[in-house]
C-alpha positions in Angstrom: 49.6 21.3 24.5 47.1 18.8 26.1 46.7 15.4 24.6 43.4 14.3 23.2 41.6 11.7 25.4 41.1 8.3 23.8 37.4 9.1 23.5 38.1 12.4 21.9 37.9 13.0 18.1 41.2 12.3 16.3 43.2 15.2 15.0 41.8 14.7 11.5 38.3 15.3 12.8 39.5 18.3 14.8 41.1 19.8 11.8 37.9 19.3 9.7 35.8 21.0 12.4 38.3 23.9 12.4 37.8 24.2 8.7 34.1 24.1 9.1 34.2 27.0 11.6 36.6 28.9 9.3 34.0 28.6 6.5 31.4 30.1 8.9 33.7 33.0 9.9 32.3 35.5 7.3 29.2 37.6 8.1 28.2 37.3 4.4 28.4 33.5 4.5 26.4 33.3 7.7 23.7 35.6 6.2 23.6 33.4 3.1 23.1 30.3 5.3 20.3 32.1 7.3 18.5 32.8 4.1 19.0 29.3 2.8 17.5 27.9 6.1 14.2 29.2 4.8 14.5 27.1 1.6 16.3 27.1 -1.7 17.4 30.3 -3.5 19.0 31.2 -6.7 22.1 33.4 -6.8 19.9 36.3 -8.1 17.5 35.9 -5.2 20.4 35.9 -2.7 21.9 39.0 -4.3 18.6 40.8 -3.8 18.3 39.6 -0.2 21.8 40.7 0.7 22.2 43.7 -1.5 25.7 42.7 -2.4 27.3 42.0 -5.8 26.6 38.8 -7.7 30.4 37.9 -7.9 30.7 38.3 -4.1 27.7 36.0 -3.5 29.0 33.4 -5.9 32.4 33.5 -4.3 31.0 32.9 -0.8 28.7 30.1 -2.1 31.8 28.4 -3.5 33.4 28.5 -0.1 30.2 27.1 1.5 30.0 24.3 -1.2 33.6 23.4 -0.7 32.9 23.1 3.1 29.9 20.8 2.3 27.4 23.3 3.9 25.4 24.0 0.8 24.7 22.2 -2.5 23.5 23.5 -5.9 20.9 21.9 -8.2 20.4 23.0 -11.7 16.8 24.0 -12.4 16.4 25.2 -15.9 19.1 27.8 -16.6 19.6 28.6 -12.9 21.2 26.9 -9.9 19.2 26.6 -6.8 21.2 26.5 -3.6 20.1 24.7 -0.5 21.6 23.7 2.9 23.0 20.2 2.7 21.3 18.9 5.9 19.7 19.9 9.2 23.1 19.8 11.0 24.0 23.0 9.2 20.8 24.7 10.3 21.4 23.5 13.9 24.9 24.9 14.0 23.8 28.3 12.8 20.7 28.4 15.1 22.8 27.3 18.1 25.4 30.0 17.4 22.8 32.7 17.0 21.1 31.5 20.3 24.5 31.4 22.1 25.3 35.0 21.0 21.8 36.2 22.0 22.2 34.6 25.5 25.7 35.9 26.0 24.7 39.4 25.0 21.2 39.6 26.5 21.5 37.0 29.3 19.7 33.6 29.4 16.1 33.5 28.6 13.8 33.0 31.6 
């Protein structure tokens, strides 16, 4: 196994990045993030967008919250979920762009 260069991230950072990608490994979670890139949504709104059950959406939102990718704010009796910062949006956009370029070829 290759050793990390001195200017490379330490193993703790590599492990945390691995956990980040693991949290992005579900199509449902990625779809949730894509909807949240448009702005904040309640669980009920996300259920309507994805046409999946409320418990499933809540479960995936818990994973995303644990990974630090989304946050929830109480607004009245509901919780509004938003992406934590623009880094999350960039990661998702870059991944979508990468897949598009690999599948369709580079844009000219």
